[in-house]
N, C-alpha and C positions, 0 to 999 in steps of 0.2 A: 503493500500500499504506499509506504513513504516514497518509494521510487516513482510511483505514478502521480503523486501530488505535485512535485516540482514542475514537470512538463505542463501541467495544467496552468499552474501559476505563471509560467513563462509564456504560454500561448495566449493567455487572457491580455496581458499588457501589450503584446505584439498586435493583437486585434484592435486595442484601444489606440495605440500609437498611430496606426494607419489612419483611422477616421479623423484624429486630431489634426493630422497634417492636411487632410482634405477639407476639414471644416472651414478654415479661413476663407477659402474660395467658394465654398458651397453656400453658406448663409447669406451671401450678398443678394442672391435672388429672393429668398424667403423674406429677408429684411425689407427689400423694396416693396414686396407684396404686402407686408404688414403695414408699412407706411401708407400704402395706397388705401388699405382697408381702414386704417385710422382716419385718413382724410375723408373717406366716404361716410364714416360714422359721424365725424364732426359736422360734415355737410348736412347729413340727415338730421342731426340734433338742431342745427341752425334752422333748417326748414320747419321742423316741428315747433320751435320757439316762435318763428315768425308767423306760422299758421295760427298758433294760440293767440298771438297779439292781434 
């Protein structure tokens, strides 16, 4: 059992290290999408407030 545990521990960081390297370039798209959604939500709120007035 102890011999099988180290490979698992080493395999997990390797899988995590690869995504971390890819993340910096990946989240750029989702972040822009989040900004767009936030803008849409703010615009919707402004429309609601103007409609109530």
